[in-house]
KOLNUTOR-878755 format. One record per residue (C-alpha): residue number from 1; residue in one letter; x negated, z negated, y. Coordinates in steps of 0.02 Angstrom, whole numbers. Example, Ala and Ser with C-alpha at 12.3 -4.5 7.8 and 13.67 -1.06 7.14 Angstrom:
! KOLNUTOR-878755
NODE   k r   east     up  north
NODE   1 A   -615   -390   -225
NODE   2 S   -684   -357    -53
***
This chain:
! KOLNUTOR-878755
NODE   k r   east     up  north
NODE   1 M      1      4      2
NODE   2 Q    -65     52    167
NODE   3 E    -64    -79    310
NODE   4 V     26     -9    467
NODE   5 Q    -30    -77    642
NODE   6 M    118    -73    748
NODE   7 R     93     32    892
NODE   8 A    105    -54   1071
NODE   9 D    187     89   1164
NODE  10 S    347    186   1136
NODE  11 M    390    338   1028
NODE  12 D    276    494   1061
NODE  13 V    403    620   1121
NODE  14 V    270    769   1111
NODE  15 E    243    714    919
NODE  16 Y    419    707    894
NODE  17 N    445    882    968
NODE  18 I    301    948    863
NODE  19 N    362    879    711
NODE  20 Q    542    965    740
NODE  21 L    451   1135    755
NODE  22 R    354   1105    602
NODE  23 Q    508   1078    511
NODE  24 I    586   1242    578
NODE  25 F    431   1349    577
NODE  26 P    310   1270    459
NODE  27 E    213   1437    440
NODE  28 V    152   1444    627
NODE  29 F     35   1285    589
NODE  30 T   -138   1329    556
NODE  31 E   -263   1174    534
NODE  32 D   -122   1058    615
NODE  33 K   -125   1172    765
NODE  34 I     16   1287    826
NODE  35 D    -32   1483    809
NODE  36 F     68   1543    964
NODE  37 N     28   1730    922
NODE  38 K    117   1700    743
NODE  39 L    259   1602    825
NODE  40 Q    288   1746    955
NODE  41 N    295   1875    816
NODE  42 I    416   1763    721
NODE  43 L    535   1753    879
NODE  44 G    530   1940    911
NODE  45 N    626   1997   1047
NODE  46 Y    667   1825   1096
NODE  47 T    492   1798   1192
NODE  48 D    463   1861   1373
NODE  49 D    282   1895   1408
NODE  50 G    313   1980   1579
NODE  51 E    236   1920   1736
NODE  52 E    399   1915   1831
NODE  53 K    535   1823   1747
NODE  54 Y    677   1712   1784
NODE  55 R    627   1538   1808
NODE  56 F    678   1378   1910
NODE  57 T    533   1284   1980
NODE  58 W    474   1160   2118
NODE  59 K    329   1056   2161
NODE  60 G    292    925   2037
NODE  61 K    391    981   1907
NODE  62 L    249    987   1774
NODE  63 N    216    810   1822
NODE  64 S    384    770   1784
NODE  65 L    376    846   1607
NODE  66 R    220    742   1575
NODE  67 L    309    581   1647
NODE  68 A    440    604   1507
NODE  69 Q    318    643   1378
NODE  70 S    212    494   1416
NODE  71 P    240    353   1304
NODE  72 S    291    178   1379
NODE  73 C    182     24   1350
NODE  74 G    333    -97   1404
NODE  75 T    456   -188   1301
NODE  76 L    632   -266   1331
NODE  77 R    633   -448   1340
NODE  78 P    799   -533   1272
NODE  79 C    880   -647   1395
NODE  80 R   1012   -757   1302
NODE  81 E   1047   -864   1452
NODE  82 E   1117   -719   1554
NODE  83 S   1216   -645   1408
NODE  84 R   1380   -674   1345
NODE  85 N   1418   -701   1154
NODE  86 W   1246   -649   1111
NODE  87 D   1273   -673    919
NODE  88 S   1428   -569    898
NODE  89 T   1430   -428   1033
NODE  90 N   1379   -249   1011
NODE  91 N   1360   -209   1202
NODE  92 I   1191   -209   1295
NODE  93 Y   1153   -222   1475
NODE  94 I    968   -188   1524
NODE  95 E    884   -228   1691
NODE  96 G    737   -100   1720
NODE  97 D    687     62   1782
NODE  98 N    790    186   1677
NODE  99 L    649    305   1651
NODE 100 E    535    172   1562
NODE 101 V    697    101   1464
NODE 102 L    745    278   1406
NODE 103 K    575    299   1335
NODE 104 L    590    123   1242
NODE 105 L    765    175   1171
NODE 106 Q    699    327   1096
NODE 107 N    646    252    933
NODE 108 S    798    146    904
NODE 109 Y    942    262    981
NODE 110 L    865    441    950
NODE 111 N   1020    557    899
NODE 112 K   1132    411    905
NODE 113 I   1229    410   1070
NODE 114 K   1399    497   1076
NODE 115 L   1435    496   1258
NODE 116 I   1323    482   1416
NODE 117 Y   1408    459   1575
NODE 118 I   1286    445   1740
NODE 119 D   1332    438   1918
NODE 120 P   1153    466   1985
NODE 121 P   1105    445   2180
NODE 122 Y   1182    591   2276
NODE 123 N   1025    624   2378
NODE 124 T   1117    577   2553
NODE 125 G    941    548   2621
NODE 126 N    946    365   2620
NODE 127 D    893    234   2501
NODE 128 F    901    341   2342
NODE 129 V    742    382   2249
NODE 130 Y    658    300   2112
NODE 131 K    466    308   2152
NODE 132 D    388    348   1980
NODE 133 D    205    313   1952
NODE 134 F    136    435   1821
NODE 135 K    -12    323   1791
NODE 136 D     74    139   1761
NODE 137 N    266    152   1787
NODE 138 I    280    -23   1733
NODE 139 K    171    -97   1868
NODE 140 N    267     16   1994
NODE 141 Y    430    -45   1927
NODE 142 K    371   -230   1960
NODE 143 R    312   -179   2133
NODE 144 I    479   -109   2183
NODE 145 T    576   -245   2115
NODE 146 G    473   -379   2210
NODE 147 Q    387   -444   2057
NODE 148 I    210   -418   2103
NODE 149 D    229   -432   2303
NODE 150 G    338   -408   2455
NODE 151 E    277   -240   2513
NODE 152 G    365   -130   2398
NODE 153 N    558    -84   2412
NODE 154 A    680    -48   2275
NODE 155 T    714    132   2349
NODE 156 S    642    241   2480
NODE 157 T    714    354   2597
NODE 158 N    716    548   2564
NODE 159 K    728    630   2732
NODE 160 E    765    814   2750
NODE 161 S    622    813   2877
NODE 162 D    485    773   2745
NODE 163 G    503    947   2666
NODE 164 R    535    880   2500
NODE 165 F    707    824   2506
NODE 166 H    769    916   2347
NODE 167 T    607    905   2261
NODE 168 N    596    708   2262
NODE 169 W    769    716   2187
NODE 170 L    724    845   2061
NODE 171 N    564    746   2004
NODE 172 M    682    590   1992
NODE 173 M    813    673   1878
NODE 174 Y    716    793   1769
NODE 175 P    619    678   1659
NODE 176 R    770    552   1640
NODE 177 L    888    695   1577
NODE 178 M    752    766   1463
NODE 179 L    742    587   1380
NODE 180 A    923    573   1388
NODE 181 R    964    735   1284
NODE 182 N    843    663   1146
NODE 183 L    968    511   1123
NODE 184 L   1128    613   1109
NODE 185 K   1201    640    932
NODE 186 E   1222    823    883
NODE 187 N   1411    802    935
NODE 188 G   1363    716   1089
NODE 189 V   1414    742   1266
NODE 190 I   1345    714   1443
NODE 191 F   1447    702   1605
NODE 192 I   1361    693   1769
NODE 193 S   1447    657   1928
NODE 194 I   1373    734   2087
NODE 195 S   1402    797   2260
NODE 196 D   1384    957   2327
NODE 197 T   1212    931   2398
NODE 198 E   1121    923   2232
NODE 199 L   1255   1019   2120
NODE 200 D   1159   1190   2114
NODE 201 N    992   1101   2077
NODE 202 L   1072    988   1937
NODE 203 K   1160   1133   1854
NODE 204 K    996   1233   1840
NODE 205 I    896   1086   1767
NODE 206 C   1040   1046   1656
NODE 207 N   1042   1226   1600
NODE 208 E    862   1217   1559
NODE 209 I    862   1050   1462
NODE 210 F   1023   1061   1374
NODE 211 G   1047   1251   1371
NODE 212 E   1165   1370   1467
NODE 213 T   1270   1396   1314
NODE 214 N   1305   1213   1309
NODE 215 F   1384   1209   1481
NODE 216 A   1562   1149   1462
NODE 217 A   1643   1136   1637
NODE 218 D   1619   1080   1804
NODE 219 I   1761    956   1826
NODE 220 I   1831    943   2001
NODE 221 W   1889    761   2031
NODE 222 N   2010    722   2183
NODE 223 S   1904    570   2219
NODE 224 T   1981    531   2392
NODE 225 K   2149    556   2468
NODE 226 S   2092    509   2642
NODE 227 V   2040    633   2779
NODE 228 T   1884    630   2876
NODE 229 N   1943    681   3050
NODE 230 T   1768    706   3119
NODE 231 A   1713    818   2976
NODE 232 L   1732   1017   3004
NODE 233 I   1807   1016   2829
NODE 234 S   1851    845   2742
NODE 235 V   1775    829   2579
NODE 236 S   1894    759   2454
NODE 237 H   1814    793   2279
NODE 238 T   1666    750   2173
NODE 239 H   1592    872   2038
NODE 240 T   1562    810   1865
NODE 241 L   1455    923   1757
NODE 242 V   1486    919   1571
NODE 243 Y   1367    975   1444
NODE 244 F   1373    981   1253
NODE 245 K   1218    926   1142
NODE 246 D   1280   1079   1037
NODE 247 A   1432   1174   1089
NODE 248 K   1450   1262    926
NODE 249 Y   1510   1093    854
NODE 250 Y   1651   1087    977
NODE 251 I   1696   1269    951
NODE 252 K   1727   1221    758
NODE 253 H   1804   1048    795
NODE 254 R   1902   1078    960
NODE 255 E   2022    941    908
NODE 256 E   1888    801    931
NODE 257 F   1882    846   1132
NODE 258 R   2052    821   1182
NODE 259 L   2153    695   1282
NODE 260 R   2277    593   1190
NODE 261 E   2460    658   1210
NODE 262 D   2553    532   1321
NODE 263 G   2727    587   1275
NODE 264 S   2781    643   1448
NODE 265 G   2906    778   1450
NODE 266 F   2961    752   1270
NODE 267 A   3141    722   1246
NODE 268 N   3275    739   1104
NODE 269 P   3433    811   1169
NODE 270 D   3500    887   1014
NODE 271 N   3454    734    904
NODE 272 D   3335    823    805
NODE 273 P   3292    722    656
NODE 274 R   3107    767    675
NODE 275 G   3096    665    831
NODE 276 P   3063    717   1024
NODE 277 W   3014    888   1073
NODE 278 K   2963    988   1209
NODE 279 A   3002   1180   1234
NODE 280 D   2844   1281   1236
NODE 281 P   2833   1466   1301
NODE 282 F   2856   1595   1159
NODE 283 Q   2756   1731   1253
NODE 284 V   2582   1757   1255
NODE 285 G   2463   1872   1359
NODE 286 G   2403   2033   1276
NODE 287 W   2485   2176   1188
NODE 288 R   2495   2169   1003
NODE 289 P   2597   2298    913
NODE 290 N   2663   2180    771
NODE 291 Q   2717   2055    895
NODE 292 Q   2835   2181    995
NODE 293 Y   3028   2156    957
NODE 294 E   3192   2121   1031
NODE 295 I   3265   1949   1020
NODE 296 I   3444   1926   1056
NODE 297 N   3512   1762   1138
NODE 298 P   3644   1719   1015
NODE 299 K   3762   1623   1147
NODE 300 T   3747   1761   1287
NODE 301 G   3697   1920   1194
NODE 302 V   3559   1956   1315
NODE 303 V   3416   2049   1243
NODE 304 Y   3232   1987   1279
NODE 305 R   3079   2090   1257
NODE 306 P   2902   2028   1302
NODE 307 N   2842   2056   1481
NODE 308 P   2725   2200   1513
NODE 309 N   2553   2177   1429
NODE 310 C   2622   2023   1343
NODE 311 S   2674   1992   1161
NODE 312 W   2788   1868   1071
NODE 313 K   2687   1718   1008
NODE 314 N   2725   1762    824
NODE 315 D   2776   1914    719
NODE 316 Y   2956   1955    675
NODE 317 E   2939   1871    506
NODE 318 K   2875   1715    571
NODE 319 F   3001   1713    706
NODE 320 Q   3142   1725    579
NODE 321 E   3066   1570    489
NODE 322 L   3056   1478    649
NODE 323 L   3238   1528    702
NODE 324 A   3297   1464    533
NODE 325 D   3203   1299    544
NODE 326 D   3283   1274    724
NODE 327 R   3121   1289    800
NODE 328 I   3176   1411    932
NODE 329 V   3278   1360   1078
NODE 330 F   3357   1461   1227
NODE 331 G   3335   1355   1365
NODE 332 I   3428   1181   1402
NODE 333 G   3595   1248   1402
NODE 334 G   3565   1392   1271
NODE 335 E   3570   1532   1403
NODE 336 G   3392   1582   1440
NODE 337 G   3248   1659   1349
NODE 338 P   3175   1601   1184
NODE 339 Q   3056   1451   1175
NODE 340 R   2974   1365   1040
NODE 341 K   3005   1180    995
NODE 342 R   2837   1081    992
NODE 343 F   2867    893    913
NODE 344 I   2774    746    985
NODE 345 Y   2702    704    817
NODE 346 E   2622    885    823
NODE 347 A   2556    864   1002
NODE 348 E   2491    688    945
NODE 349 E   2388    759    805
NODE 350 R   2329    917    915
NODE 351 G   2295    812   1067
NODE 352 R   2298    875   1244
NODE 353 V   2165   1006   1325
NODE 354 T   2088    940   1485
NODE 355 K   2085   1049   1642
NODE 356 T   1950   1062   1769
NODE 357 L   2049    999   1908
NODE 358 W   2075    803   1895
NODE 359 D   2199    763   2034
NODE 360 D   2299    642   1922
NODE 361 V   2178    498   1907
NODE 362 E   2137    350   2007
NODE 363 T   2019    370   2158
NODE 364 T   1868    277   2240
NODE 365 T   1999    183   2343
NODE 366 N   2074    116   2182
NODE 367 G   1892     82   2124
NODE 368 T   1850    -23   2273
NODE 369 Q   2012   -109   2253
NODE 370 Q   1976   -156   2076
NODE 371 V   1813   -223   2120
NODE 372 K   1879   -318   2271
NODE 373 N   2022   -400   2154
NODE 374 L   1877   -462   2025
NODE 375 F   1767   -515   2177
NODE 376 D   1894   -635   2259
NODE 377 G   1921   -510   2392
NODE 378 N   1754   -470   2438
NODE 379 I   1695   -282   2436
NODE 380 V   1528   -304   2345
NODE 381 F   1504   -117   2309
NODE 382 D   1529     35   2396
NODE 383 N   1645    172   2321
NODE 384 P   1631    119   2140
NODE 385 K   1710    244   2023
NODE 386 P   1876    179   1956
NODE 387 V   1912    127   1787
NODE 388 G   2040    265   1759
NODE 389 F   1907    400   1794
NODE 390 I   1793    333   1662
NODE 391 K   1914    291   1539
NODE 392 R   1974    475   1532
NODE 393 I   1798    536   1509
NODE 394 I   1794    403   1361
NODE 395 E   1954    465   1290
NODE 396 L   1885    643   1292
NODE 397 A   1723    613   1219
NODE 398 A   1717    458   1113
NODE 399 D   1816    365    979
NODE 400 N   1802    228    851
NODE 401 D   1631    133    863
NODE 402 D   1541    275    967
NODE 403 I   1403    217   1083
NODE 404 I   1415    249   1268
NODE 405 L   1253    254   1386
NODE 406 D   1266    240   1572
NODE 407 F   1090    234   1642
NODE 408 F   1137    231   1825
NODE 409 S   1268     93   1798
NODE 410 G   1282     22   1968
NODE 411 S   1441    -85   1979
NODE 412 A   1463    -71   1790
NODE 413 T   1624     24   1795
NODE 414 T   1576    103   1631
NODE 415 A   1568    -72   1539
NODE 416 H   1742   -110   1614
NODE 417 A   1823     56   1553
NODE 418 C   1749     42   1387
NODE 419 M   1819   -143   1365
NODE 420 Q   1998    -78   1427
NODE 421 F   1989     82   1318
NODE 422 N   1953    -33   1172
NODE 423 L   2097   -128   1202
NODE 424 E   2219      4   1238
NODE 425 N   2162    117   1088
NODE 426 N   2109    -16    945
NODE 427 T   1937     50    953
NODE 428 N   1763    -19    953
NODE 429 C   1663     82   1065
NODE 430 R   1502      8   1129
NODE 431 Y   1410     25   1295
NODE 432 I   1221     23   1341
NODE 433 L   1206      2   1521
NODE 434 I   1043     12   1626
NODE 435 Q   1017    -37   1800
NODE 436 L    871    -48   1913
NODE 437 P    870   -238   1980
NODE 438 E    870   -168   2158
NODE 439 V    836   -322   2285
NODE 440 L    984   -311   2406
NODE 441 N    948   -321   2601
NODE 442 P   1040   -454   2687
NODE 443 E   1013   -348   2853
NODE 444 S   1108   -203   2776
NODE 445 K   1279   -181   2811
NODE 446 E   1310   -111   2639
NODE 447 D   1208   -247   2552
NODE 448 K   1260   -404   2653
NODE 449 T   1431   -445   2573
NODE 450 A   1359   -433   2393
NODE 451 F   1196   -537   2449
NODE 452 D   1298   -675   2531
NODE 453 F   1419   -676   2368
NODE 454 L   1274   -686   2244
NODE 455 C   1194   -818   2352
NODE 456 G   1350   -921   2344
NODE 457 L   1339   -913   2154
NODE 458 K   1163   -968   2168
NODE 459 K   1115   -795   2076
NODE 460 P    967   -695   2133
NODE 461 P   1018   -561   2265
NODE 462 L    995   -408   2144
NODE 463 L   1120   -266   2119
NODE 464 S   1110   -292   1928
NODE 465 E   1177   -468   1958
NODE 466 I   1332   -388   2027
NODE 467 G   1349   -276   1876
NODE 468 K   1337   -421   1752
NODE 469 E   1452   -523   1849
NODE 470 R   1581   -385   1846
NODE 471 I   1574   -375   1666
NODE 472 R   1600   -544   1648
NODE 473 R   1744   -574   1766
NODE 474 A   1826   -401   1692
NODE 475 G   1810   -476   1521
NODE 476 D   1889   -626   1573
NODE 477 R   2036   -541   1651
NODE 478 I   2058   -434   1496
NODE 479 L   2061   -574   1383
NODE 480 G   2175   -683   1492
NODE 481 A   2309   -538   1496
NODE 482 N   2284   -508   1305
NODE 483 P   2260   -694   1229
NODE 484 E   2324   -627   1057
NODE 485 T   2178   -501   1054
NODE 486 T   1995   -519   1008
NODE 487 P   1903   -378   1109
NODE 488 D   1708   -379   1120
NODE 489 I   1688   -436   1298
NODE 490 G   1513   -494   1269
NODE 491 F   1337   -410   1308
NODE 492 R   1160   -440   1268
NODE 493 V   1044   -440   1426
NODE 494 F    870   -370   1405
NODE 495 K    745   -349   1546
NODE 496 L    596   -228   1558
NODE 497 D    433   -293   1556
NODE 498 S    254   -259   1499
NODE 499 S    226   -280   1313
NODE 500 N    214   -450   1228
NODE 501 I     60   -389   1127
NODE 502 K   -110   -397   1211
NODE 503 K   -207   -247   1242
NODE 504 W   -395   -244   1180
NODE 505 S   -492   -247   1338
NODE 506 L   -675   -267   1307
NODE 507 D   -769   -357   1445
NODE 508 T   -953   -325   1404
NODE 509 K  -1014   -451   1547
NODE 510 N   -909   -592   1458
NODE 511 L   -891   -534   1273
NODE 512 E   -865   -719   1213
NODE 513 Q   -712   -729   1335
NODE 514 S   -636   -561   1272
NODE 515 L   -650   -601   1098
NODE 516 L   -572   -784   1119
NODE 517 E   -431   -691   1213
NODE 518 Q   -391   -590   1048
NODE 519 I   -377   -744    938
NODE 520 D   -195   -747    998
NODE 521 N   -144   -578   1014
NODE 522 F     25   -620   1109
NODE 523 V     39   -628   1295
NODE 524 E     39   -806   1367
NODE 525 G    208   -867   1406
NODE 526 R    299   -755   1291
NODE 527 S    421   -825   1158
NODE 528 E    439   -780    976
NODE 529 E    603   -703   1013
NODE 530 D    510   -593   1143
NODE 531 A    405   -530   1022
NODE 532 L    534   -518    879
NODE 533 Y    640   -403    982
NODE 534 E    491   -288   1024
NODE 535 I    465   -268    843
NODE 536 I    652   -231    817
NODE 537 L    642   -101    953
NODE 538 K    470    -14    904
NODE 539 N    532    -15    716
NODE 540 G    683     90    759
NODE 541 L    816    -41    743
NODE 542 P    957    -59    865
NODE 543 L    953   -208    993
NODE 544 T   1114   -280    928
NODE 545 I   1059   -294    749
NODE 546 P   1116   -469    677
NODE 547 V    964   -577    662
NODE 548 T    942   -738    542
NODE 549 E    823   -871    574
NODE 550 M    752   -949    407
NODE 551 N    637  -1088    357
NODE 552 L    535  -1040    209
NODE 553 N    429  -1189    155
NODE 554 G    377  -1224    328
NODE 555 R    359  -1055    388
NODE 556 K    490   -976    518
NODE 557 V    548   -805    463
NODE 558 F    669   -691    543
NODE 559 L    780   -572    447
NODE 560 A    854   -420    543
NODE 561 G   1002   -343    460
NODE 562 D   1008   -338    273
NODE 563 C    825   -372    260
NODE 564 E    788   -209    350
NODE 565 I    645   -296    436
NODE 566 I    576   -464    400
NODE 567 V    464   -541    522
NODE 568 C    350   -706    513
NODE 569 L    240   -736    668
NODE 570 D    183   -902    604
NODE 571 N     -9   -940    589
NODE 572 D    -92   -997    421
NODE 573 I      6   -876    312
NODE 574 T    -24   -917    127
NODE 575 F      7   -823    -36
NODE 576 E    160   -941    -62
NODE 577 T    239   -860     96
NODE 578 A    231   -698     19
NODE 579 A    310   -757   -143
NODE 580 D    455   -831    -40
NODE 581 I    492   -671     54
NODE 582 V    482   -581   -111
NODE 583 K    623   -700   -182
NODE 584 L    714   -665    -13
NODE 585 C    720   -474    -43
NODE 586 T    758   -455   -230
NODE 587 E    946   -446   -209
NODE 588 S    938   -334    -58
NODE 589 E   1001   -160    -69
NODE 590 N    869   -103     57
NODE 591 K    723   -156    -57
NODE 592 G    631      3    -41
NODE 593 R    650     18    142
NODE 594 I    613   -156    192
NODE 595 A    469   -190    324
NODE 596 V    381   -349    319
NODE 597 V    292   -394    484
NODE 598 F    154   -521    506
NODE 599 K     47   -574    651
NODE 600 D   -119   -481    629
NODE 601 N   -215   -643    641
NODE 602 G    -94   -759    570
NODE 603 F   -171   -770    386
NODE 604 A   -272   -906    326
NODE 605 D   -414   -779    286
NODE 606 D   -441   -592    240
NODE 607 S   -424   -632     58
NODE 608 V   -250   -708     85
NODE 609 K   -198   -558    191
NODE 610 T   -251   -443     34
NODE 611 N   -156   -543    -95
NODE 612 V     -1   -555     20
NODE 613 K     -1   -361     41
NODE 614 E    -34   -327   -146
NODE 615 T    111   -450   -192
NODE 616 L    228   -365    -85
NODE 617 K    185   -197   -153
NODE 618 S    207   -254   -334
NODE 619 F    393   -293   -300
NODE 620 G    423   -121   -218
NODE 621 I    394   -171    -34
NODE 622 D    281    -40     41
NODE 623 K    305    -71    229
NODE 624 F    167   -198    274
NODE 625 V    154   -207    460
NODE 626 T     40   -318    570
NODE 627 V     53   -337    755
***
């Protein structure tokens, strides 16, 4: 059995992409390198080697690509004291720069997210852009959130006069969307709300990342009913771009991308035993010779033919079957043209196709009122998305126990909508929310109410605190109104930080001190639980996996899931510890897939380490990992 040293950084996206290419075109690899001439020959006419070609580029695009591909050396530290129902919830709230967090989620959530909704900064020119540092984004993250010194700000202005107005925004969005696509399931969908300012640029980078053929729609949401009298044209809409991970899936399974039928317009005026129905047109566009015939109204004797360049919906034989089955009606009073009955049970099975114009859902005014009601009359967040808008997106693209990701979570409307959707539809959708803990500015008109509110609660003045408090209050409201239900109103809080595992740093001027520091290879001040969840994350397990703590003859052992990973970070590990772990694993169905993790310097000596490894191997446990 080979010992594996757990890597300290996140999944290597480049390596993953190369492995994907290797699976599709193994023949283009020569001595572990890609033969691009051979790849070009295989692709034939699908390659373009001309000097002039259509492309979308900007200054900094290459660095943005590198930024997405560079692994993160950070981790997510659990924060039980700020969580709710830690042991039972399947929801996650993460504080941190979403670029680094998306990198850290690659191992555990690759191809597992069904729905992504984001409402990124609209690039109005003020307080918008995440300042990504290619060399050390963790250090940069700590700086902009005030963890290192007071010089940095959470955001920076992006004035049109600096000549990089669009460029800065594109450099911020591009790597995040690249990483987000990796997380989507094959039938996953992403919805991105945006204003007119960056709509064109967003569509171009989405076409590049997700593919033009996977573009579904630009949903126009009537987001405000009010009129700005000082504007030349008052803007009352917001764009929401929709992309599939693979549109071919939904072409085959259209019924999976539908709204639920709400029953409006259905009635049963003739007491049909099959239940309420609605009259649909019996005419369709397009001329088909076998669907051209006369239909006579039995009450009036009027003869009906299809309109020019139209046809009846079915051929004559099928029409006769429908007529005999009382499926054809001639208007409410029986004196009109032919229509076909569609029963409500049929509509519920098929679902309802959505349109690109959404003028029948809540507006930002409703969203503001919802937050105001939750926060004792205080408007702690400007123009939040309303719950109804996000619920409709969830209804279209998620179901059952799907995972929903929002990595610009703001006021946490997505969490609120997810909880409400689950309650109303008896589902168990789960959410992962990511929010930069931006420091609120008490001198800012937009921030002052939220700043004062949080100070009154004795909480740090951070935007992420508003999100967490909103989830708590919304959960309480849902549970209070539905005491007979047991919705998941909990969430686990994790916070981005540097790795718990020390990097090897040799100081040639003080070699003795360098060696002494490596005796304990965990960062000072970090807990066993901190290290445990870094191990869970970097071994590809979900952050909500159940963890059981056990005592095996004086040694603390953590079991994640059904023995999917066993972690012992104690010192002076002996052969007996391995024997105890073997007993623990004998009845597990995961026996062949179990990973056992020890601290690298936690063994009594090297011979014990070797014996432990061989003992585990003899019982079919091949994954021996040290940190």
